[in-house]
Backbone as a printed PyTorch tensor [residue, N CA C, xyz], in Angstrom:
tensor([[[181.3690, 180.8360, 158.7040],
         [180.4510, 180.9450, 159.8300],
         [180.9110, 180.0970, 161.0100]],

        [[181.3120, 178.8570, 160.6720],
         [181.7960, 177.9520, 161.7270],
         [183.0680, 178.4940, 162.3580]],

        [[183.9230, 179.0880, 161.5080],
         [185.1710, 179.6460, 162.0390],
         [184.8930, 180.7920, 162.9980]],

        [[183.8850, 181.6240, 162.6510],
         [183.5390, 182.7490, 163.5130],
         [183.0140, 182.2660, 164.8670]],

        [[182.1710, 181.2200, 164.8110],
         [181.6340, 180.6760, 166.0540],
         [182.7490, 180.0830, 166.9100]],

        [[183.6740, 179.3910, 166.2470],
         [184.7970, 178.7860, 166.9780],
         [185.6830, 179.8570, 167.6060]],

        [[185.9110, 180.9110, 166.8040],
         [186.7260, 182.0090, 167.3270],
         [186.0470, 182.6790, 168.5150]],

        [[184.7260, 182.8550, 168.4250],
         [183.9840, 183.4660, 169.5250],
         [184.0320, 182.6280, 170.7800]],

        [[183.9440, 181.3070, 170.6100],
         [184.0210, 180.4140, 171.7690],
         [185.3950, 180.4580, 172.4280]],

        [[186.4160, 180.5370, 171.5980],
         [187.7830, 180.6080, 172.1460],
         [187.9790, 181.8880, 172.9490]],

        [[187.5210, 183.0140, 172.3670],
         [187.6450, 184.3020, 173.0650],
         [186.8550, 184.2850, 174.3640]],

        [[185.6400, 183.7410, 174.3250],
         [184.8170, 183.6780, 175.5310],
         [185.4540, 182.7860, 176.5860]],

        [[186.0560, 181.6730, 176.1370],
         [186.7110, 180.7810, 177.0830],
         [187.8870, 181.4380, 177.7700]],

        [[188.6540, 182.1890, 176.9800],
         [189.8090, 182.8940, 177.5530],
         [189.3460, 183.9440, 178.5560]],

        [[188.2730, 184.6720, 178.1940],
         [187.7720, 185.7370, 179.0660],
         [187.2130, 185.1960, 180.3640]],

        [[186.5780, 184.0310, 180.3160],
         [185.9410, 183.4700, 181.5000],
         [186.8710, 182.6050, 182.3290]],

        [[188.0010, 182.2490, 181.7650],
         [188.9410, 181.4060, 182.5050],
         [189.4900, 182.1650, 183.7040]],

        [[189.6770, 181.4920, 184.8570],
         [190.2200, 182.1660, 186.0530],
         [191.6340, 182.6680, 185.7980]],

        [[191.8360, 183.9310, 186.1200],
         [193.1690, 184.5320, 185.9360],
         [194.1170, 184.0380, 187.0050]],

        [[195.3640, 183.7940, 186.6700],
         [196.3310, 183.3600, 187.6700],
         [196.6180, 184.4810, 188.6650]],

        [[196.9540, 184.1290, 189.8890],
         [197.2380, 185.1240, 190.9300],
         [198.4470, 185.9500, 190.5340]],

        [[198.3250, 187.2320, 190.7450],
         [199.4340, 188.1320, 190.4150],
         [200.5410, 187.9780, 191.4370]],

        [[201.7390, 187.9030, 190.9560],
         [202.8960, 187.7760, 191.8350],
         [203.5670, 189.1370, 191.9880]],

        [[203.0850, 189.8900, 192.9840],
         [203.6600, 191.2170, 193.2190],
         [204.9890, 191.0580, 193.9460]],

        [[205.9030, 191.9500, 193.6710],
         [207.1970, 191.9090, 194.3460],
         [207.7920, 193.3050, 194.3670]],

        [[208.6490, 193.5250, 195.3250],
         [209.3540, 194.7960, 195.4150],
         [210.5320, 194.7530, 194.4570]],

        [[210.6700, 195.8080, 193.6760],
         [211.7390, 195.8300, 192.6790],
         [213.0980, 195.6980, 193.3510]],

        [[213.2780, 196.4590, 194.4090],
         [214.5440, 196.3870, 195.1490],
         [214.2070, 196.1200, 196.6060]],

        [[214.3350, 194.8710, 197.0470],
         [213.9210, 194.5050, 198.3900],
         [214.7110, 195.2650, 199.4400]],

        [[215.9470, 195.6590, 199.1140],
         [216.7710, 196.3770, 200.0810],
         [216.2630, 197.7870, 200.3270]],

        [[215.3420, 198.2750, 199.5020],
         [214.7960, 199.6010, 199.7120],
         [214.0320, 199.6690, 201.0230]],

        [[213.6760, 198.5130, 201.5880],
         [213.0020, 198.4890, 202.8720],
         [213.8290, 199.1090, 203.9730]],

        [[215.1490, 199.0360, 203.8790],
         [216.0200, 199.6410, 204.8800],
         [215.9190, 201.1650, 204.8570]],

        [[215.6370, 201.7440, 203.7090],
         [215.4480, 203.1940, 203.6290],
         [214.2160, 203.5990, 204.4460]],

        [[213.1230, 202.8690, 204.2500],
         [211.9090, 203.1800, 204.9890],
         [212.0730, 202.8780, 206.4700]],

        [[212.8670, 201.8750, 206.7910],
         [213.1410, 201.5740, 208.1970],
         [213.8540, 202.7480, 208.8660]],

        [[214.8290, 203.3110, 208.1660],
         [215.5360, 204.4710, 208.7100],
         [214.6580, 205.7010, 208.8000]],

        [[213.7570, 205.8570, 207.8230],
         [212.8870, 207.0270, 207.8140],
         [211.8430, 206.9750, 208.9180]],

        [[211.3550, 205.7800, 209.2390],
         [210.2810, 205.6470, 210.2240],
         [210.7820, 205.3480, 211.6290]],

        [[212.0150, 204.9190, 211.7600],
         [212.5280, 204.4930, 213.0670],
         [212.4420, 205.5750, 214.1380]],

        [[212.7410, 206.8430, 213.8400],
         [212.6570, 207.8700, 214.9030],
         [211.2660, 208.0030, 215.5180]],

        [[210.2250, 207.6910, 214.7510],
         [208.8610, 207.8380, 215.2620],
         [208.4630, 206.6960, 216.1950]],

        [[209.3290, 205.6970, 216.3260],
         [209.0500, 204.5940, 217.2420],
         [209.6400, 204.8390, 218.6200]],

        [[210.3480, 205.9380, 218.7930],
         [211.0000, 206.2530, 220.0680],
         [210.4730, 207.6010, 220.5630]],

        [[209.8530, 207.6160, 221.7340],
         [209.2850, 208.8430, 222.2830],
         [210.3600, 209.9010, 222.5240]],

        [[211.5720, 209.4680, 222.8540],
         [212.6490, 210.4260, 223.0950],
         [213.0060, 211.1820, 221.8260]],

        [[213.0290, 210.4850, 220.7050],
         [213.2800, 211.1570, 219.4300],
         [212.1820, 212.1720, 219.1390]],

        [[210.9410, 211.7480, 219.2640],
         [209.8150, 212.6400, 218.9650],
         [209.8620, 213.8760, 219.8380]],

        [[210.0940, 213.6990, 221.1290],
         [210.0880, 214.8190, 222.0660],
         [211.2600, 215.7630, 221.8220]],

        [[212.4490, 215.2090, 221.6520],
         [213.6350, 216.0530, 221.4710],
         [213.6090, 216.7790, 220.1280]],

        [[213.2080, 216.0950, 219.0740],
         [213.1350, 216.7420, 217.7600],
         [212.1010, 217.8530, 217.7850]],

        [[210.9600, 217.5870, 218.4320],
         [209.9080, 218.5990, 218.5270],
         [210.3900, 219.8020, 219.3270]],

        [[211.0320, 219.5510, 220.4650],
         [211.5070, 220.6470, 221.3190],
         [212.5420, 221.5070, 220.5890]],

        [[213.4620, 220.8570, 219.8890],
         [214.4870, 221.6030, 219.1620],
         [213.8720, 222.4260, 218.0400]],

        [[212.9550, 221.8290, 217.2940],
         [212.3170, 222.5470, 216.1940],
         [211.5090, 223.7410, 216.6670]],

        [[210.7760, 223.5760, 217.7670],
         [209.9740, 224.6850, 218.3060],
         [210.8880, 225.7880, 218.8210]],

        [[211.9600, 225.4100, 219.5140],
         [212.9030, 226.4190, 220.0130],
         [213.5090, 227.2060, 218.8620]],

        [[213.9620, 226.5120, 217.8260],
         [214.5720, 227.1880, 216.6850],
         [213.5490, 228.0680, 215.9660]],

        [[212.3370, 227.5590, 215.8000],
         [211.3080, 228.3420, 215.1300],
         [210.9170, 229.5820, 215.9210]],

        [[210.9520, 229.4710, 217.2430],
         [210.5890, 230.6210, 218.0790],
         [211.6320, 231.7320, 218.0110]],

        [[212.8390, 231.3910, 217.5840],
         [213.9060, 232.3870, 217.4650],
         [213.8730, 233.1100, 216.1270]],

        [[213.0560, 232.6410, 215.2200],
         [212.9480, 233.2880, 213.9150],
         [213.6580, 232.5180, 212.8260]],

        [[213.2590, 232.7760, 211.6070],
         [213.7920, 232.0350, 210.4640],
         [215.2750, 232.2910, 210.2390]],

        [[215.7480, 233.4850, 210.5510],
         [217.1460, 233.8210, 210.3010],
         [218.0920, 232.9460, 211.1180]],

        [[217.7060, 232.6190, 212.3440],
         [218.5600, 231.7790, 213.1830],
         [218.2970, 230.3020, 212.9490]],

        [[217.0340, 229.9520, 212.8010],
         [216.6920, 228.5420, 212.6930],
         [217.0680, 227.8880, 211.3810]],

        [[217.2490, 228.6830, 210.3400],
         [217.4690, 228.0780, 209.0200],
         [218.7510, 227.2530, 208.9520]],

        [[219.7210, 227.5490, 209.8050],
         [220.9800, 226.7970, 209.7790],
         [220.7740, 225.3470, 210.2060]],

        [[219.7160, 225.0940, 210.9950],
         [219.4700, 223.7350, 211.4540],
         [219.0520, 222.8030, 210.3180]],

        [[218.5710, 223.3890, 209.2270],
         [218.1960, 222.5770, 208.0690],
         [219.3980, 221.7900, 207.5510]],

        [[220.5880, 222.3470, 207.7110],
         [221.8160, 221.6660, 207.3050],
         [222.4820, 220.9590, 208.4810]],

        [[222.5250, 221.6260, 209.6350],
         [223.2640, 221.1050, 210.7910],
         [222.6290, 219.8360, 211.3490]],

        [[221.3020, 219.8240, 211.4590],
         [220.6400, 218.6840, 212.1060],
         [220.7960, 217.3840, 211.3040]],

        [[220.5050, 217.3600, 210.0030],
         [220.7370, 216.1110, 209.2480],
         [222.1950, 215.6820, 209.2550]],

        [[223.1120, 216.6510, 209.2020],
         [224.5290, 216.3110, 209.2390],
         [224.8980, 215.6680, 210.5770]],

        [[224.3050, 216.1710, 211.6560],
         [224.5450, 215.5720, 212.9650],
         [224.0090, 214.1520, 213.0560]],

        [[222.8450, 213.9150, 212.4690],
         [222.2960, 212.5550, 212.4620],
         [223.2180, 211.5930, 211.7310]],

        [[223.7330, 212.0400, 210.5990],
         [224.6350, 211.1980, 209.8150],
         [225.9270, 210.9310, 210.5790]],

        [[226.4280, 211.9530, 211.2610],
         [227.6440, 211.7840, 212.0640],
         [227.4100, 210.7970, 213.1960]],

        [[226.2670, 210.9230, 213.8690],
         [225.9540, 210.0050, 214.9490],
         [225.8010, 208.5790, 214.4750]],

        [[225.2800, 208.4150, 213.2680],
         [225.1150, 207.0760, 212.7070],
         [226.4660, 206.4000, 212.5100]],

        [[227.4610, 207.1680, 212.1050],
         [228.7930, 206.5990, 211.8770],
         [229.5760, 206.4270, 213.1780]],

        [[229.1900, 207.1670, 214.2210],
         [229.9150, 207.1010, 215.4960],
         [229.1730, 206.2780, 216.5380]],

        [[228.2020, 205.5020, 216.1180],
         [227.3430, 204.7740, 217.0530],
         [228.1030, 203.8960, 218.0500]],

        [[229.1030, 203.1020, 217.6270],
         [229.7980, 202.2450, 218.6030],
         [230.4830, 203.0460, 219.7140]],

        [[231.0410, 204.1930, 219.3760],
         [231.7480, 204.9950, 220.3730],
         [230.8010, 205.7060, 221.3300]],

        [[229.5580, 205.9270, 220.9060],
         [228.5910, 206.6690, 221.7180],
         [227.5370, 205.7590, 222.3380]],

        [[227.8050, 204.4830, 222.3730],
         [226.7890, 203.5340, 222.8410],
         [226.3750, 203.8240, 224.2850]],

        [[227.3350, 204.1160, 225.1540],
         [227.0160, 204.3640, 226.5660],
         [226.1970, 205.6390, 226.7380]],

        [[226.5520, 206.6750, 225.9910],
         [225.8460, 207.9520, 226.1290],
         [224.4120, 207.8530, 225.6310]],

        [[224.2010, 207.1340, 224.5470],
         [222.8460, 207.0300, 223.9900],
         [221.9600, 206.1270, 224.8300]],

        [[222.5650, 205.2000, 225.5490],
         [221.7840, 204.2980, 226.3890],
         [221.4030, 204.9390, 227.7150]],

        [[222.0240, 206.0620, 228.0560],
         [221.7690, 206.7500, 229.3220],
         [220.5340, 207.6410, 229.1820]],

        [[219.4610, 207.2560, 229.8450],
         [218.2260, 208.0340, 229.7650],
         [218.4000, 209.4120, 230.3770]],

        [[219.2900, 209.5380, 231.3560],
         [219.5060, 210.8180, 232.0230],
         [220.0500, 211.8670, 231.0570]],

        [[220.8530, 211.4460, 230.0810],
         [221.3930, 212.3820, 229.0950],
         [220.2670, 212.9740, 228.2530]],

        [[219.3840, 212.1210, 227.7760],
         [218.2540, 212.5920, 226.9870],
         [217.3040, 213.4410, 227.8260]],

        [[217.1300, 213.0520, 229.0870],
         [216.2790, 213.8370, 229.9800],
         [216.8780, 215.2210, 230.2100]],

        [[218.1990, 215.2790, 230.3760],
         [218.8520, 216.5630, 230.5670],
         [218.7110, 217.4810, 229.3650]],

        [[218.8500, 216.9170, 228.1730],
         [218.6660, 217.7080, 226.9550],
         [217.2220, 218.1970, 226.8340]],

        [[216.2800, 217.3540, 227.2190],
         [214.8730, 217.7440, 227.1610],
         [214.5880, 218.8960, 228.1100]],

        [[215.1240, 218.8020, 229.3260],
         [214.9390, 219.8820, 230.3050],
         [215.5770, 221.1740, 229.8030]],

        [[216.7770, 221.0740, 229.2480],
         [217.4830, 222.2550, 228.7580],
         [216.7000, 222.9520, 227.6520]],

        [[216.2460, 222.1860, 226.6750],
         [215.4740, 222.7700, 225.5730],
         [214.1690, 223.3830, 226.0780]],

        [[213.5100, 222.6780, 226.9900],
         [212.2610, 223.1890, 227.5340],
         [212.4500, 224.4870, 228.3050]],

        [[213.5090, 224.5620, 229.1030],
         [213.7630, 225.7760, 229.8760],
         [214.1350, 226.9570, 228.9840]],

        [[214.9270, 226.6960, 227.9490],
         [215.2810, 227.7680, 227.0140],
         [214.0350, 228.3120, 226.3190]],

        [[213.1350, 227.4220, 225.9610],
         [211.8970, 227.8430, 225.3030],
         [210.9800, 228.5620, 226.2880]],

        [[210.8820, 228.0510, 227.5100],
         [210.0130, 228.6640, 228.5110],
         [210.5010, 230.0500, 228.9120]],

        [[211.8190, 230.2270, 228.9270],
         [212.3910, 231.5180, 229.3120],
         [212.4630, 232.4850, 228.1360]],

        [[212.0670, 232.0360, 226.9560],
         [212.1640, 232.8550, 225.7380],
         [213.5780, 233.3910, 225.5660]],

        [[214.5560, 232.5110, 225.8370],
         [215.9590, 232.9100, 225.7550],
         [216.3480, 233.1850, 224.3100]],

        [[217.0700, 234.2650, 224.0940],
         [217.5490, 234.6090, 222.7570],
         [218.8750, 233.8930, 222.5080]],

        [[218.7720, 232.6300, 222.1900],
         [219.9530, 231.7880, 222.0150],
         [220.7180, 232.2410, 220.7710]],

        [[222.0310, 232.5080, 220.8970],
         [222.8170, 232.8910, 219.7130],
         [222.7960, 231.7850, 218.6540]],

        [[222.9500, 232.1750, 217.4170],
         [222.8870, 231.2130, 216.3150],
         [223.9480, 230.1290, 216.4450]],

        [[225.1760, 230.5230, 216.8140],
         [226.2570, 229.5460, 216.9390],
         [225.9470, 228.5240, 218.0270]],

        [[225.4420, 229.0010, 219.1700],
         [225.1190, 228.0920, 220.2650],
         [223.9570, 227.1790, 219.8890]],

        [[222.9830, 227.7080, 219.1640],
         [221.8540, 226.9000, 218.7120],
         [222.3270, 225.7930, 217.7730]],

        [[223.2490, 226.1120, 216.8910],
         [223.7790, 225.1150, 215.9510],
         [224.5630, 224.0340, 216.6910]],

        [[225.3510, 224.4350, 217.6850],
         [226.1160, 223.4570, 218.4690],
         [225.1750, 222.5320, 219.2200]],

        [[224.1520, 223.1130, 219.8330],
         [223.1830, 222.3200, 220.5790],
         [222.4500, 221.3460, 219.6570]],

        [[222.0580, 221.8260, 218.4810],
         [221.3630, 220.9730, 217.5260],
         [222.2680, 219.8550, 217.0230]],

        [[223.5300, 220.1660, 216.7800],
         [224.4590, 219.1600, 216.2690],
         [224.7050, 218.0700, 217.3080]],

        [[224.9240, 218.4670, 218.5580],
         [225.1670, 217.4940, 219.6270],
         [223.9490, 216.5910, 219.8040]],

        [[222.7730, 217.1980, 219.8320],
         [221.5440, 216.4150, 219.9800],
         [221.3850, 215.4420, 218.8120]],

        [[221.6320, 215.9270, 217.5990],
         [221.4690, 215.0790, 216.4170],
         [222.4700, 213.9260, 216.4210]],

        [[223.6960, 214.1850, 216.8540],
         [224.6990, 213.1230, 216.9190],
         [224.2620, 212.0250, 217.8860]],

        [[223.7750, 212.4310, 219.0510],
         [223.3340, 211.4510, 220.0450],
         [222.1290, 210.6490, 219.5570]],

        [[221.1870, 211.3260, 218.9310],
         [219.9970, 210.6180, 218.4690],
         [220.2870, 209.7810, 217.2210]],

        [[221.2200, 210.2290, 216.3990],
         [221.6280, 209.4130, 215.2570],
         [222.2820, 208.1260, 215.7130]],

        [[223.1310, 208.2270, 216.7350],
         [223.7720, 207.0400, 217.2800],
         [222.7580, 206.1260, 217.9530]],

        [[221.7560, 206.7190, 218.6210],
         [220.7240, 205.9130, 219.2790],
         [219.9090, 205.1310, 218.2560]],

        [[219.5900, 205.7510, 217.1340],
         [218.8530, 205.0480, 216.0860],
         [219.6790, 203.9330, 215.4620]],

        [[220.9880, 204.1560, 215.3860],
         [221.8630, 203.1440, 214.7940],
         [222.0550, 201.9430, 215.7080]],

        [[221.7370, 202.0980, 216.9910],
         [221.9390, 201.0060, 217.9410],
         [221.0440, 199.8100, 217.6380]],

        [[219.9400, 200.0450, 216.9460],
         [219.0060, 198.9610, 216.6390],
         [219.2520, 198.3150, 215.2770]],

        [[220.3240, 198.6890, 214.6250],
         [220.6170, 198.1130, 213.3120],
         [221.0050, 196.6410, 213.4280]],

        [[220.5130, 195.8570, 212.4950],
         [220.8840, 194.4520, 212.4480],
         [222.0860, 194.2630, 211.5310]],

        [[222.6550, 193.0880, 211.5820],
         [223.8680, 192.8320, 210.8050],
         [223.6230, 192.9240, 209.3080]],

        [[222.4160, 192.5570, 208.8710],
         [222.1350, 192.5580, 207.4330],
         [221.4650, 193.8490, 206.9640]],

        [[221.4030, 194.8560, 207.8120],
         [220.7900, 196.1300, 207.4310],
         [221.7490, 196.9420, 206.5670]],

        [[221.2380, 197.4870, 205.5080],
         [222.0400, 198.3470, 204.6400],
         [222.1600, 199.7210, 205.3010]],

        [[223.3310, 200.0200, 205.8230],
         [223.5280, 201.2690, 206.5620],
         [223.3700, 202.5060, 205.6880]],

        [[223.7040, 202.3930, 204.4250],
         [223.5830, 203.5450, 203.5250],
         [222.1180, 203.9250, 203.3450]],

        [[221.2800, 202.9230, 203.0680],
         [219.8560, 203.1870, 202.8870],
         [219.2090, 203.6140, 204.1990]],

        [[219.5670, 202.9580, 205.2880],
         [219.0150, 203.3220, 206.6000],
         [219.3920, 204.7580, 206.9510]],

        [[220.6580, 205.0990, 206.7380],
         [221.1090, 206.4610, 207.0250],
         [220.4360, 207.4910, 206.1350]],

        [[220.2330, 207.1360, 204.8630],
         [219.5570, 208.0710, 203.9580],
         [218.1280, 208.3360, 204.4130]],

        [[217.4340, 207.2800, 204.8420],
         [216.0750, 207.4610, 205.3370],
         [216.0310, 208.2960, 206.5970]],

        [[216.9790, 208.0470, 207.5080],
         [217.0420, 208.8030, 208.7650],
         [217.3220, 210.2720, 208.5060]],

        [[218.2650, 210.5540, 207.6240],
         [218.6240, 211.9380, 207.3170],
         [217.4690, 212.6730, 206.6460]],

        [[216.7970, 211.9970, 205.7250],
         [215.6490, 212.6260, 205.0500],
         [214.5450, 212.9710, 206.0380]],

        [[214.2740, 212.0560, 206.9630],
         [213.2580, 212.3290, 207.9740],
         [213.6880, 213.4640, 208.8950]],

        [[214.9620, 213.4740, 209.2660],
         [215.4560, 214.5600, 210.1110],
         [215.3270, 215.9110, 209.4340]],

        [[215.6790, 215.9630, 208.1750],
         [215.5580, 217.2130, 207.4130],
         [214.1070, 217.6660, 207.3340]],

        [[213.2260, 216.7340, 206.9690],
         [211.8140, 217.0890, 206.8100],
         [211.1870, 217.4870, 208.1380]],

        [[211.4840, 216.7390, 209.1880],
         [210.8570, 216.9940, 210.4850],
         [211.2920, 218.3330, 211.0700]],

        [[212.5910, 218.5850, 211.0860],
         [213.0710, 219.8200, 211.7050],
         [212.6350, 221.0350, 210.8930]],

        [[212.6160, 220.9130, 209.5730],
         [212.1810, 222.0230, 208.7280],
         [210.7000, 222.3140, 208.9230]],

        [[209.8920, 221.2580, 208.9690],
         [208.4440, 221.4440, 209.1090],
         [208.0910, 222.0370, 210.4680]],

        [[208.6970, 221.5190, 211.5390],
         [208.3860, 222.0300, 212.8810],
         [208.8230, 223.4880, 213.0170]],

        [[210.0010, 223.8190, 212.5070],
         [210.4660, 225.2070, 212.5770],
         [209.5560, 226.1330, 211.7850]],

        [[209.1510, 225.6980, 210.5920],
         [208.2920, 226.5340, 209.7480],
         [206.9400, 226.7660, 210.4020]],

        [[206.3490, 225.7140, 210.9640],
         [205.0520, 225.8600, 211.6210],
         [205.1560, 226.7560, 212.8420]],

        [[206.2450, 226.6080, 213.5980],
         [206.4300, 227.4490, 214.7880],
         [206.6330, 228.9010, 214.4060]],

        [[207.4650, 229.1420, 213.3820],
         [207.7050, 230.5140, 212.9400],
         [206.4230, 231.1570, 212.4300]],

        [[205.6120, 230.3820, 211.7230],
         [204.3380, 230.9100, 211.2280],
         [203.3830, 231.2010, 212.3760]],

        [[203.3690, 230.3260, 213.3710],
         [202.5060, 230.5380, 214.5360],
         [202.9800, 231.7380, 215.3530]],

        [[204.2900, 231.8680, 215.4890],
         [204.8720, 232.9490, 216.2880],
         [204.5490, 234.3050, 215.7020]],

        [[204.5680, 234.4130, 214.3840],
         [204.2850, 235.6800, 213.7400],
         [205.5000, 236.5890, 213.7220]],

        [[205.2880, 237.8010, 213.2880],
         [206.3970, 238.7590, 213.1370],
         [206.2590, 239.9540, 214.0670]],

        [[205.3410, 239.8740, 215.0250],
         [205.1630, 241.0030, 215.9430],
         [206.4090, 241.2040, 216.7860]],

        [[206.6620, 242.4520, 217.1570],
         [207.8720, 242.7730, 217.9150],
         [207.8170, 242.1780, 219.3150]],

        [[206.6550, 242.2460, 219.9520],
         [206.5270, 241.7620, 221.3260],
         [205.9540, 240.3540, 221.3470]],

        [[206.6250, 239.4460, 220.6970],
         [206.0890, 238.0920, 220.5800],
         [206.0790, 237.3650, 221.9170]],

        [[207.0170, 237.6710, 222.8160],
         [207.0820, 236.9460, 224.0830],
         [205.9460, 237.3310, 225.0200]],

        [[205.3340, 238.4880, 224.7980],
         [204.2390, 238.9170, 225.6670],
         [202.8770, 238.7450, 225.0090]],

        [[202.8380, 238.4050, 223.7430],
         [201.5770, 238.1380, 223.0790],
         [201.0960, 236.7470, 223.4720]],

        [[199.8490, 236.4440, 223.1620],
         [199.3210, 235.1340, 223.5430],
         [200.0390, 234.0170, 222.8090]],

        [[200.5240, 234.3110, 221.6180],
         [201.2720, 233.2900, 220.8820],
         [202.6080, 233.0040, 221.5640]],

        [[203.2800, 234.0690, 221.9770],
         [204.5370, 233.8950, 222.6910],
         [204.3510, 233.1750, 224.0200]],

        [[203.2760, 233.5140, 224.7190],
         [202.9890, 232.8510, 225.9940],
         [202.6900, 231.3740, 225.7760]],

        [[201.9920, 231.0650, 224.6950],
         [201.6820, 229.6610, 224.3850],
         [202.9600, 228.8570, 224.1340]],

        [[203.9000, 229.4460, 223.4090],
         [205.1630, 228.7600, 223.1550],
         [205.9570, 228.5680, 224.4470]],

        [[205.9290, 229.5870, 225.3120],
         [206.6420, 229.4730, 226.5850],
         [205.9860, 228.4170, 227.4720]],

        [[204.6650, 228.3420, 227.4310],
         [203.9710, 227.3170, 228.2110],
         [204.3300, 225.9200, 227.7010]],

        [[204.4370, 225.7870, 226.3890],
         [204.8470, 224.5080, 225.8100],
         [206.2490, 224.1400, 226.2800]],

        [[207.1280, 225.1440, 226.3500],
         [208.4700, 224.8940, 226.8590],
         [208.4470, 224.4030, 228.2990]],

        [[207.5450, 224.9610, 229.0920],
         [207.4180, 224.5100, 230.4750],
         [206.9770, 223.0590, 230.5650]],

        [[206.0370, 222.6760, 229.7010],
         [205.5860, 221.2910, 229.6830],
         [206.7090, 220.3580, 229.2500]],

        [[207.4840, 220.7780, 228.2590],
         [208.6040, 219.9500, 227.7890],
         [209.6280, 219.7660, 228.9040]],

        [[209.9360, 220.8650, 229.6090],
         [210.8830, 220.7710, 230.7310],
         [210.3420, 219.8500, 231.8240]],

        [[209.0480, 219.9160, 232.0870],
         [208.4470, 219.0590, 233.1140],
         [208.5420, 217.5850, 232.7290]],

        [[208.3110, 217.2870, 231.4480],
         [208.4420, 215.9100, 230.9800],
         [209.8830, 215.4370, 231.1320]],

        [[210.8340, 216.3340, 230.8170],
         [212.2400, 215.9880, 230.9880],
         [212.5890, 215.6970, 232.4360]],

        [[212.0280, 216.4640, 233.3590],
         [212.2770, 216.2180, 234.7860],
         [211.7070, 214.8690, 235.2230]],

        [[210.5360, 214.5300, 234.7150],
         [209.9620, 213.2210, 235.0390],
         [210.8270, 212.1010, 234.4820]],

        [[211.3450, 212.3050, 233.2710],
         [212.2330, 211.2950, 232.6870],
         [213.4890, 211.1350, 233.5240]],

        [[214.0400, 212.2680, 233.9930],
         [215.2440, 212.2090, 234.8260],
         [214.9630, 211.4940, 236.1450]],

        [[213.7910, 211.8100, 236.7300],
         [213.4360, 211.1400, 237.9930],
         [213.3240, 209.6370, 237.8360]],

        [[212.6910, 209.2140, 236.7450],
         [212.5570, 207.7810, 236.4910],
         [213.9160, 207.1300, 236.2360]],

        [[214.7940, 207.8770, 235.5380],
         [216.1320, 207.3290, 235.2380],
         [216.9320, 207.1260, 236.5060]],

        [[216.9080, 208.1100, 237.4030],
         [217.6900, 207.9920, 238.6410],
         [217.0480, 206.9980, 239.6130]],

        [[215.7150, 206.8970, 239.5510],
         [215.0320, 205.9320, 240.4270],
         [215.3790, 204.5040, 240.0320]],

        [[215.5410, 204.2980, 238.7060],
         [215.8970, 202.9680, 238.2240],
         [217.3260, 202.6030, 238.5710]]])
């Protein structure tokens, strides 16, 4: 009986004793560089605008043409990441990004039937420049492999999602450019081109 009471007191004491603070930790602290690469494009308005414009343009041309960007765009980002030192001047020039924004906006506004090869070249060049721009903020202790993997994954997901949503919105009607959906996409292209012109004006004014 005494042993049972003693055992009960011990169990109760253990249960009521304050638990030590849990020491949470990241299994691989360097994995933070992957998330840094994945989220970095969303911290730059130029990335958001250019990626959106390219995805909408590709999606408006249909899945058959846009699907190549699923491979070309991430590959361009990776190439730009490795060529960052050589492209430092081009990525720092706001006028270059403004020009690309105007070009994409005008192509979308005009409902231009951009050939697949030209679309891939345009996407690759844009991705190389933006990949190099993202790499410009890398610190000396940043793991470039993890950062690049995060950037490429985000590029793949973003361009695929925007193209898919645009293609679904556009529909399969033959006269898409004259339907309200086609007009909406062209109007969006006009707004994108206008933003690019404002960016160019600010760049030259500076």
